[in-house]
TORVEX-628906 format. One record per residue (C-alpha): residue number from 1; y, x, z. Coordinates in Angstrom, 2 decimals, padded with zeros to 5 digits. Each point is the difference from the previous one (the first is absolute). Layout:
{NUM,{Y,X,Z}}
...
// end
This chain:
{1,{034.37,-023.39,-001.25}}
{2,{-001.67,000.36,003.40}}
{3,{000.53,003.29,001.85}}
{4,{-001.56,001.29,003.22}}
{5,{001.43,002.59,002.39}}
{6,{-002.46,002.40,001.62}}
{7,{001.08,002.08,002.98}}
{8,{-002.21,003.06,000.55}}
{9,{000.83,001.40,003.44}}
{10,{-001.79,003.32,000.41}}
{11,{-000.08,002.63,002.73}}
{12,{003.00,001.93,-001.27}}
{13,{001.66,-002.23,-002.59}}
{14,{000.73,-003.50,-001.23}}
{15,{-000.46,-001.13,-003.60}}
{16,{001.08,-003.32,-001.51}}
{17,{-001.54,-001.06,-003.33}}
{18,{000.63,-003.06,-002.14}}
{19,{-002.98,-001.29,-001.99}}
{20,{-000.36,-002.72,-002.59}}
{21,{-003.04,-002.27,-000.31}}
{22,{-001.88,002.69,-001.98}}
{23,{000.63,002.53,002.79}}
{24,{002.37,001.94,-002.22}}
{25,{002.63,001.91,001.95}}
{26,{003.54,-001.20,-000.63}}
{27,{001.84,002.14,002.52}}
{28,{-000.80,002.42,002.81}}
{29,{001.91,001.86,002.70}}
{30,{-001.18,002.38,002.71}}
{31,{001.57,001.63,003.05}}
{32,{-001.49,002.30,002.60}}
{33,{000.43,-000.08,003.75}}
{34,{-001.02,002.50,002.62}}
{35,{-002.43,000.28,002.86}}
{36,{001.29,000.68,003.50}}
{37,{-002.09,002.50,002.02}}
{38,{001.56,000.36,003.48}}
{39,{-003.11,001.57,001.56}}
{40,{-003.41,001.31,-000.97}}
{41,{-002.24,-002.88,-001.18}}
{42,{002.96,-002.41,000.00}}
{43,{000.98,-001.39,-003.40}}
{44,{002.59,-002.77,-000.19}}
{45,{002.16,-001.85,-002.51}}
{46,{003.23,-001.96,000.10}}
{47,{-001.28,-003.49,-000.81}}
{48,{003.47,-001.22,-000.94}}
{49,{-000.14,002.43,-002.92}}
{50,{-002.99,-001.92,-001.38}}
{51,{002.24,-003.02,-000.50}}
{52,{003.06,001.92,-001.16}}
{53,{-001.99,001.78,-002.71}}
{54,{-001.84,-003.18,-000.97}}
{55,{003.33,-001.69,-000.76}}
{56,{001.46,003.07,-001.68}}
{57,{-002.99,000.69,-002.27}}
{58,{-000.35,-003.71,-000.82}}
{59,{003.64,-000.11,-001.12}}
{60,{-000.48,003.13,-002.13}}
{61,{-003.22,-001.28,-001.58}}
{62,{001.68,-003.32,-000.90}}
{63,{002.95,001.87,-001.51}}
{64,{-002.28,002.33,-001.95}}
{65,{-001.99,-002.93,-001.37}}
{66,{003.20,-001.68,-001.13}}
{67,{-001.24,-003.44,001.02}}
{68,{001.47,-002.93,001.85}}
{69,{-001.46,000.21,003.52}}
{70,{-000.41,-003.77,-000.05}}
{71,{-002.98,000.49,-002.34}}
{72,{-001.90,001.57,002.91}}
{73,{-002.49,-002.63,001.14}}
{74,{-001.74,001.96,002.74}}
{75,{000.06,003.13,002.16}}
{76,{-002.82,001.81,001.76}}
{77,{-000.61,003.25,001.84}}
{78,{-002.49,002.84,-000.22}}
{79,{000.28,001.87,003.29}}
{80,{-001.10,002.98,001.98}}
{81,{-002.23,-001.22,002.81}}
{82,{-000.61,000.72,003.72}}
{83,{003.62,001.03,000.73}}
{84,{001.54,-002.22,002.69}}
{85,{003.46,-000.94,001.26}}
{86,{000.97,-002.30,002.91}}
{87,{002.84,-002.42,-000.81}}
{88,{002.11,-002.55,001.86}}
{89,{000.35,-003.69,-000.92}}
{90,{002.52,000.82,-002.72}}
{91,{-002.41,002.45,-001.61}}
{92,{002.02,003.03,001.12}}
{93,{-002.12,003.08,000.76}}
{94,{000.01,001.02,003.66}}
{95,{-000.94,003.60,-000.80}}
{96,{-001.14,002.11,-002.90}}
{97,{-003.22,-001.09,-001.68}}
{98,{-003.09,002.00,000.95}}
{99,{-001.44,001.21,-003.31}}
{100,{-003.67,-000.14,-000.91}}
{101,{000.26,003.80,000.03}}
{102,{000.90,-000.09,003.71}}
{103,{-002.94,000.99,002.24}}
{104,{001.71,000.27,003.37}}
{105,{-002.28,-002.64,001.58}}
{106,{-002.84,002.38,000.88}}
{107,{-000.47,-001.34,003.53}}
{108,{-000.05,-003.58,-001.25}}
{109,{-002.57,000.94,-002.64}}
{110,{-002.22,001.52,002.68}}
{111,{000.37,-003.18,002.04}}
{112,{-001.10,-002.13,-002.96}}
{113,{-003.09,002.17,-000.39}}
{114,{-000.80,-000.40,003.70}}
{115,{000.61,-003.76,-000.06}}
{116,{-001.90,-000.91,-003.15}}
{117,{-001.80,002.92,-001.59}}
{118,{000.44,000.73,-003.69}}
{119,{-003.12,-001.87,-001.08}}
{120,{001.12,-003.38,001.35}}
{121,{003.62,000.27,-001.04}}
{122,{-000.92,001.10,-003.53}}
{123,{-002.40,-002.93,-000.39}}
{124,{002.67,-002.37,001.38}}
{125,{003.12,001.28,-001.80}}
{126,{-001.38,002.07,-002.89}}
{127,{001.90,003.09,001.15}}
{128,{-000.93,003.11,002.00}}
{129,{002.04,000.67,003.11}}
{130,{002.89,002.26,-000.99}}
{131,{003.50,000.68,001.28}}
{132,{001.47,-000.75,-003.43}}
{133,{-000.71,-003.73,000.33}}
{134,{002.39,-002.60,001.37}}
{135,{-001.66,-000.98,003.28}}
{136,{000.16,003.47,001.62}}
{137,{003.69,000.15,-000.94}}
{138,{000.65,-003.39,001.61}}
{139,{-001.84,001.07,003.15}}
{140,{002.07,003.19,000.09}}
{141,{003.23,-002.03,-000.22}}
{142,{-001.21,-002.40,002.68}}
{143,{-000.75,002.92,002.32}}
{144,{002.93,002.29,-000.72}}
{145,{002.75,-002.50,-000.89}}
{146,{-000.97,-003.13,001.96}}
{147,{003.49,-001.54,000.03}}
{148,{000.31,000.33,-003.76}}
{149,{-003.51,-001.42,-000.49}}
{150,{000.78,-003.01,002.19}}
{151,{003.27,-000.55,-001.83}}
{152,{-001.73,000.11,-003.41}}
{153,{-000.24,-003.40,-001.67}}
{154,{-002.41,001.26,-002.67}}
{155,{-001.84,003.18,-000.90}}
{156,{000.21,000.28,-003.78}}
{157,{-001.40,002.17,-002.75}}
{158,{002.22,000.97,-002.96}}
{159,{-000.97,-002.91,-002.27}}
{160,{000.40,-002.49,002.84}}
{161,{003.46,001.39,000.73}}
{162,{001.14,-000.31,-003.63}}
{163,{-001.39,-003.54,-000.34}}
{164,{001.97,-000.92,003.12}}
{165,{003.19,001.46,-001.47}}
{166,{-000.55,-001.89,-003.25}}
{167,{-000.96,-003.38,001.48}}
{168,{000.51,-000.09,003.77}}
{169,{-003.78,-000.49,000.42}}
{170,{-002.10,002.78,001.49}}
{171,{-003.49,-000.02,-001.50}}
{172,{-002.59,002.52,-001.12}}
{173,{-003.17,-000.07,-002.10}}
{174,{-003.64,000.84,000.67}}
{175,{000.12,003.45,-001.61}}
{176,{002.89,001.07,002.25}}
{177,{-001.46,-001.63,003.12}}
{178,{-003.34,001.74,-000.51}}
{179,{001.66,003.39,000.44}}
{180,{001.00,-000.72,003.59}}
{181,{-003.27,000.19,002.01}}
{182,{000.95,-003.50,001.22}}
{183,{-001.55,-001.93,-002.90}}
{184,{-003.31,-001.87,000.19}}
{185,{-001.27,000.91,-003.45}}
{186,{-002.84,-002.52,-000.06}}
{187,{002.08,-003.00,001.06}}
{188,{003.16,001.14,-001.83}}
{189,{002.38,-000.42,002.93}}
{190,{001.59,001.91,002.86}}
{191,{-002.72,001.08,002.42}}
{192,{000.21,-002.00,003.20}}
{193,{-002.32,002.49,001.70}}
{194,{002.31,002.92,-000.68}}
{195,{003.26,-001.85,000.71}}
{196,{-001.25,-001.41,003.31}}
{197,{-001.36,003.38,001.11}}
{198,{003.46,001.58,-000.26}}
{199,{002.19,-002.96,000.85}}
{200,{001.53,-000.28,-003.47}}
{201,{001.56,-003.40,-000.70}}
{202,{-001.03,-001.14,-003.49}}
{203,{003.44,-001.58,-000.44}}
{204,{001.39,003.55,-000.09}}
{205,{-002.00,000.69,-003.16}}
{206,{000.83,-001.42,-003.44}}
{207,{-001.95,-003.00,-001.26}}
{208,{-002.76,000.98,-002.44}}
{209,{000.14,-001.70,-003.40}}
{210,{-001.85,000.73,-003.23}}
{211,{001.60,002.28,-002.57}}
{212,{001.68,-002.07,-002.70}}
{213,{000.88,-002.86,002.34}}
{214,{003.66,-000.88,000.33}}
{215,{001.76,001.53,003.00}}
{216,{003.08,-002.09,-000.82}}
{217,{002.99,000.19,-002.29}}
{218,{002.74,002.59,000.15}}
{219,{002.71,-000.44,002.63}}
{220,{003.41,-001.05,-001.37}}
{221,{001.58,003.38,000.78}}
{222,{-002.80,001.82,-001.85}}
{223,{000.29,-002.33,-002.99}}
{224,{003.74,000.66,-000.13}}
{225,{-000.40,003.76,000.39}}
{226,{-002.53,000.35,-002.84}}
{227,{001.15,-002.95,-002.15}}
{228,{-003.29,-001.86,000.46}}
{229,{-000.66,-003.72,-000.16}}
{230,{-000.20,-001.68,003.40}}
{231,{-003.55,-001.15,-000.78}}
{232,{-001.29,003.50,-000.87}}
{233,{-003.29,000.24,001.86}}
{234,{-001.10,003.00,002.07}}
{235,{-003.76,000.49,-000.06}}
{236,{-002.09,001.55,002.73}}
{237,{-000.84,003.43,-001.40}}
{238,{-002.59,002.56,001.07}}
{239,{-000.60,003.57,001.06}}
{240,{000.81,002.28,-002.92}}
{241,{-003.51,001.11,-000.93}}
{242,{-001.23,-003.63,000.05}}
{243,{002.91,-001.01,-002.23}}
{244,{-000.84,002.88,-002.31}}
{245,{-003.66,-000.96,-000.24}}
{246,{001.04,-003.57,-000.86}}
{247,{002.39,001.22,-002.68}}
{248,{-002.61,002.37,-001.45}}
{249,{-002.70,-002.67,-000.27}}
{250,{-002.39,000.44,002.94}}
{251,{-002.99,-002.33,-000.37}}
{252,{-003.77,-000.14,000.49}}
{253,{-001.55,003.00,-001.73}}
{254,{003.35,001.78,-000.36}}
{255,{001.65,002.27,002.56}}
{256,{003.54,001.36,-000.05}}
{257,{001.15,003.54,000.70}}
{258,{003.55,001.08,000.74}}
{259,{000.05,003.69,-000.94}}
{260,{003.26,001.14,001.52}}
{261,{001.01,002.24,002.90}}
{262,{-003.11,-001.38,001.68}}
{263,{-002.78,-001.89,-001.74}}
{264,{-000.74,-003.57,001.13}}
{265,{-003.26,-001.56,-001.19}}
{266,{-000.41,-003.76,000.43}}
{267,{-003.04,-002.21,-000.36}}
{268,{-000.16,-003.81,000.16}}
{269,{-002.46,-001.77,002.32}}
{270,{-000.85,-003.66,000.58}}
{271,{-000.84,000.51,003.69}}
{272,{001.02,002.58,002.64}}
{273,{-003.15,002.06,000.62}}
{274,{001.59,002.12,002.70}}
{275,{-003.23,000.64,001.90}}
{276,{-001.79,001.37,-003.08}}
{277,{002.64,001.99,-001.87}}
{278,{001.86,001.98,002.62}}
{279,{001.22,003.17,-001.71}}
{280,{002.99,-001.60,-001.72}}
{281,{002.56,-002.36,001.53}}
{282,{000.11,-003.73,-000.80}}
{283,{003.09,-002.08,-000.77}}
{284,{000.96,-003.58,-000.53}}
{285,{000.78,-000.66,-003.64}}
{286,{002.62,-001.90,-001.97}}
{287,{-002.46,-002.77,-000.93}}
{288,{-001.61,-002.35,002.50}}
{289,{-003.75,000.49,000.31}}
{290,{000.09,003.67,-001.04}}
{291,{000.27,003.32,001.83}}
{292,{000.38,003.59,-001.13}}
{293,{-001.11,003.41,001.12}}
{294,{002.51,002.80,-000.55}}
{295,{-001.08,003.62,-000.14}}
{296,{002.70,002.66,000.11}}
{297,{-000.03,003.63,-001.08}}
{298,{002.95,001.29,001.97}}
{299,{000.93,002.77,-002.41}}
{300,{-000.68,-000.68,-003.69}}
{301,{003.08,000.44,-002.17}}
{302,{001.40,002.09,002.86}}
{303,{-002.67,002.62,-000.65}}
{304,{000.84,000.30,-003.68}}
{305,{003.72,000.22,000.77}}
{306,{-000.76,002.73,002.55}}
{307,{-001.89,002.01,-002.64}}
{308,{002.83,-000.58,-002.48}}
{309,{002.64,001.28,002.43}}
{310,{-002.13,002.95,001.09}}
{311,{-001.53,001.17,-003.28}}
{312,{002.03,-001.70,-002.77}}
{313,{003.61,000.21,001.30}}
{314,{002.47,-001.55,-002.43}}
{315,{-002.75,-001.09,-002.41}}
{316,{-001.04,-003.48,-001.06}}
{317,{-003.15,-001.97,000.69}}
{318,{-000.74,000.32,-003.72}}
{319,{-000.44,003.73,000.53}}
{320,{-002.23,-000.64,003.00}}
{321,{-002.16,-002.39,-002.01}}
{322,{-000.27,002.43,-002.90}}
{323,{-001.13,002.93,002.18}}
{324,{-002.33,-002.22,002.05}}
{325,{-001.61,-001.21,-003.23}}
{326,{-000.48,003.61,-001.10}}
{327,{-001.69,000.74,003.32}}
{328,{-002.25,-003.01,-000.48}}
{329,{-000.95,001.11,-003.51}}
{330,{-000.83,003.49,001.30}}
{331,{-002.11,-001.32,002.89}}
{332,{001.58,-000.25,003.44}}
{333,{-001.76,001.13,003.20}}
{334,{002.93,-000.46,002.40}}
{335,{-000.21,-003.09,002.21}}
{336,{002.66,-001.50,002.25}}
{337,{-000.07,-002.20,003.11}}
{338,{003.29,-001.93,000.26}}
{339,{000.29,-000.10,003.80}}
{340,{003.49,001.50,000.00}}
{341,{001.08,-002.12,002.97}}
{342,{-003.30,000.10,001.87}}
{343,{-002.87,-002.49,000.25}}
{344,{-000.08,-002.90,-002.43}}
{345,{-002.23,-003.00,-000.70}}
{346,{-002.66,-001.02,-000.40}}
{347,{-001.75,002.83,001.89}}
{348,{002.85,001.29,002.23}}
{349,{-001.51,003.42,000.62}}
{350,{001.90,001.14,003.14}}
{351,{000.47,003.59,-001.18}}
{352,{000.71,-000.75,-003.67}}
{353,{002.74,002.02,-001.68}}
{354,{001.11,000.55,-003.57}}
{355,{-002.26,002.54,-001.63}}
{356,{-000.61,001.75,-003.33}}
{357,{-003.54,001.34,-000.45}}
{358,{-001.57,002.09,-002.75}}
{359,{003.08,002.08,-000.86}}
{360,{-000.64,003.34,-001.74}}
{361,{002.05,002.56,-001.91}}
{362,{-000.33,-001.99,-003.21}}
{363,{001.73,-003.06,001.50}}
{364,{003.29,-000.99,-001.60}}
{365,{002.55,-002.51,001.20}}
{366,{-001.50,-002.58,-002.34}}
{367,{-003.24,000.24,001.98}}
{368,{001.86,-000.91,003.17}}
{369,{001.74,-002.95,-001.67}}
{370,{-003.28,-001.28,-001.43}}
{371,{-001.72,000.44,003.38}}
{372,{002.68,-002.17,001.63}}
{373,{-000.45,-002.76,-002.59}}
{374,{-003.79,000.16,000.32}}
{375,{000.18,000.13,003.80}}
{376,{002.01,-003.21,000.20}}
{377,{-002.40,-001.58,-002.51}}
{378,{-002.99,000.98,002.15}}
{379,{001.69,-001.50,003.04}}
{380,{000.57,-003.21,-001.96}}
{381,{-003.72,-000.17,-000.76}}
{382,{-000.79,000.58,003.68}}
{383,{002.35,-002.86,000.88}}
{384,{-001.54,-002.30,-002.62}}
{385,{-003.44,000.64,001.48}}
{386,{001.26,-000.80,003.51}}
{387,{001.53,-003.24,-001.32}}
{388,{-003.29,-001.18,-001.56}}
{389,{001.48,000.13,-003.48}}
{390,{-003.04,001.20,-001.95}}
{391,{-002.00,-002.91,-001.29}}
{392,{002.88,-002.38,000.71}}
{393,{002.92,001.50,-001.94}}
{394,{000.15,001.20,-003.59}}
{395,{003.71,000.64,-000.59}}
{396,{002.93,001.68,001.72}}
{397,{003.63,-000.90,-000.74}}
{398,{002.43,002.87,000.60}}
{399,{003.76,000.16,000.51}}
{400,{002.40,002.47,001.58}}
{401,{001.26,003.44,-001.03}}
{402,{-003.43,001.62,-000.26}}
{403,{-001.09,-002.64,-002.51}}
{404,{002.40,001.62,-002.49}}
{405,{-002.38,002.97,-000.34}}
{406,{-002.63,-000.65,-002.71}}
{407,{-002.03,002.99,001.20}}
{408,{-000.06,-001.15,003.61}}
{409,{-000.95,-003.56,-000.95}}
{410,{-002.81,001.23,-002.25}}
{411,{-001.28,002.32,002.75}}
{412,{-000.07,-002.87,002.49}}
{413,{-001.80,-002.23,-002.50}}
{414,{-002.60,002.70,-000.65}}
{415,{-000.50,000.90,003.68}}
{416,{-000.15,-003.57,001.34}}
{417,{-001.99,-001.32,-002.96}}
{418,{002.40,-002.94,-000.36}}
{419,{002.31,-000.96,-002.82}}
{420,{003.70,000.18,000.80}}
{421,{002.78,-002.23,-001.30}}
{422,{003.65,000.92,000.60}}
{423,{002.67,-002.67,000.34}}
{424,{002.62,000.09,-002.75}}
{425,{002.72,-000.29,002.65}}
{426,{-000.38,002.24,003.10}}
{427,{002.00,-002.35,002.26}}
{428,{-003.04,-001.91,001.22}}
{429,{001.38,-000.75,003.47}}
{430,{003.15,-001.54,-001.43}}
{431,{-002.05,-001.94,-002.52}}
{432,{-002.17,-001.41,002.78}}
{433,{003.08,-001.08,001.93}}
{434,{001.35,-001.68,-003.14}}
{435,{-003.30,-001.87,-000.39}}
{436,{000.33,-001.27,003.57}}
{437,{003.63,-001.01,-000.57}}
{438,{-001.06,-001.96,-003.08}}
{439,{-002.86,-001.62,001.92}}
{440,{002.42,-001.30,002.63}}
{441,{002.11,-001.38,-002.84}}
{442,{-003.02,-001.82,-001.44}}
{443,{-000.86,002.44,-002.81}}
{444,{-003.13,002.16,-000.41}}
{445,{000.54,003.40,-001.64}}
{446,{-002.70,002.26,-001.42}}
{447,{-000.40,003.59,001.31}}
{448,{001.37,003.01,-001.83}}
{449,{-001.42,000.80,-003.41}}
{450,{-002.22,003.02,-000.50}}
{451,{001.08,003.07,-001.95}}
{452,{-002.31,003.00,-000.28}}
{453,{-003.76,-000.31,000.65}}
{454,{-002.28,002.92,000.92}}
{455,{-003.75,-000.32,-000.49}}
{456,{-002.27,001.94,002.32}}
{457,{-001.95,002.76,-001.72}}
{458,{-001.83,001.06,003.17}}
{459,{-001.31,003.54,000.22}}
{460,{001.07,000.69,003.59}}
{461,{-003.00,-001.05,002.09}}
{462,{-001.26,003.50,000.78}}
{463,{003.51,001.26,000.77}}
{464,{000.65,-002.99,002.25}}
{465,{-003.17,000.58,002.00}}
{466,{000.97,003.68,000.37}}
{467,{003.47,-001.08,001.19}}
{468,{-001.49,-002.33,002.63}}
{469,{-002.56,002.55,001.20}}
{470,{002.68,002.65,000.41}}
{471,{002.21,-002.47,001.88}}
{472,{-002.79,-000.72,002.47}}
{473,{-000.53,003.72,000.57}}
{474,{003.69,000.59,000.62}}
{475,{000.76,-002.83,002.42}}
{476,{-002.86,-002.25,001.00}}
// end
């Protein structure tokens, strides 16, 4: 029996999952770790914890599965992106990692805008200038901690760091590299223009390989610790949403949607059209010769959880669904704009805030819950339009916590006008990593199977146009 170990390193936790060749889960373990916030806009992590929890959860997953670890043929990683940590030649972190949530580099961001302008840098890298990305963080370190920056042997992202701990080789993939603002998205390499402008030595960055290539075999001490074979291969993984889209079955004509705390919508492209489609960021993909656009609704599942905690304390999502369905049957006039943390793509209205509209004395809590579900669905349709989906895409594949709600899935199908398929297993990111591990071991695995399917019944065109018109009046 061949088994593959997927490491899913998220923003606040690490999950290890063992999959067989049918992408059936054999064992899983998860542990959380915290964020360090020493000052306003500073968000850090202890990078050494990434490795400690990787080993600990891997051991627990192997024990839970009850298998001989020597049956594990390959390992790969699904990782949070953008976060960066400088390390010495032994791979030891020289300071805490600067999280993707860290936006301290405001001055550096302003300098990038002055040096390049957003139009050029977006066309060149596929990303808008923003303090969350890796380059501003590196420039901040170079300016504020020059001795540490000079001492750094490599600047690594989380996946790169874990691959180095597993194999001794420090490499990344195109999906991770494309989140840095240092990646030439058209030539699929580090941008010489950007690196030369800021005096960044390319040797201080990890080598870029394609996802699913071998990064090497496990180091002897790792093999001994986990009971692995010495020839167990470690595959180059990918950024977590790109792993998830692979595991869910992203392909031409089919987009994937992670409906979790945030919603991530991914579309496959065969060329990077960064001058034409500029409202949504571009990324390198796991497969050579393809690119993806990734639209994000910052607060999706977060909005529904907020309504649950505020209006349905101690009650289940089943109750929320039941009362929201009753509100739908009765005819709902309440609408909701899910800008609970401010402006969001693709329009980025500067003054946007979360907003309920159309509330009257007849409104019940079910109306608010339904408005939240519909509001996120409307935003998904807006994102699909910005990503040139209509006329090119006929199916959406869903996974994540929100995909467990039949009502929400049906609403999204009706509002977007697209059929929705839900993966039978929600662990799409882990499944994608397992597929990459198998690829490095010489085996091709099929994506996750589909469970529930929701056919679009339409009926929302007039309401959608009203939603958009009201949005323009409020913020444009």
